[in-house]
C-alpha positions as CSV (number, residue, x, y, z in Angstrom):
1,M,34.8,-23.1,64.7
2,A,37.0,-25.9,63.4
3,V,39.8,-27.3,65.4
4,Q,43.0,-28.9,63.7
5,I,44.4,-32.0,65.5
6,R,47.8,-33.9,64.6
7,I,47.6,-37.9,64.3
8,T,50.6,-40.1,64.0
9,V,49.9,-43.3,61.9
10,S,52.4,-46.1,61.1
11,P,53.9,-45.9,57.6
12,E,51.9,-48.6,56.5
13,I,48.6,-46.9,57.3
14,N,50.0,-43.6,55.9
15,A,50.6,-45.5,52.5
16,L,47.3,-47.0,52.5
17,L,45.7,-43.6,53.3
18,E,47.6,-41.9,50.4
19,K,46.7,-44.7,47.9
20,I,42.9,-44.5,48.8
21,S,43.0,-40.7,48.8
22,K,44.4,-40.7,45.2
23,K,41.8,-43.2,43.8
24,L,38.9,-41.2,45.3
25,G,40.2,-37.9,44.7
26,K,40.5,-36.6,48.1
27,K,43.0,-35.2,50.3
28,K,44.7,-37.7,52.8
29,S,43.5,-35.6,55.8
30,M,40.1,-35.2,54.5
31,L,39.9,-39.0,54.1
32,A,41.2,-39.8,57.6
33,R,38.9,-37.3,59.3
34,E,36.1,-38.8,57.6
35,L,37.3,-42.5,58.8
36,M,37.6,-41.1,62.5
37,E,34.0,-39.7,62.2
38,H,32.7,-43.0,60.9
39,K,34.1,-44.8,63.4
40,L,33.0,-42.7,66.2
41,Y,29.5,-43.2,64.7
42,D,29.7,-46.8,64.7
43,L,30.9,-46.9,68.1
44,E,27.8,-45.0,69.0
45,L,29.7,-42.2,70.9
46,I,28.1,-39.4,68.8
47,Q,24.7,-40.9,69.4
48,N,25.3,-41.0,73.2
49,Q,26.4,-37.5,73.3
50,L,23.4,-36.2,71.3
51,K,21.2,-38.1,73.6
52,E,22.9,-36.9,76.9
53,A,22.6,-33.1,75.3
54,F,19.0,-33.5,74.8
55,N,18.2,-35.2,78.1
56,E,20.0,-32.0,79.9
57,K,17.4,-29.7,78.6
């Protein structure tokens, strides 16, 4: 089940997200979510959680 969250960004980041989302033909919220997920992956937070989950079994 999906969970909604609300984030606050600076006006500059908002303008950048709007510009890029129009170029890519995506909703601004979808672009922000994809960027957040990618950053979590880069920080290896997702991989660490998966490793912990497999090690618990």
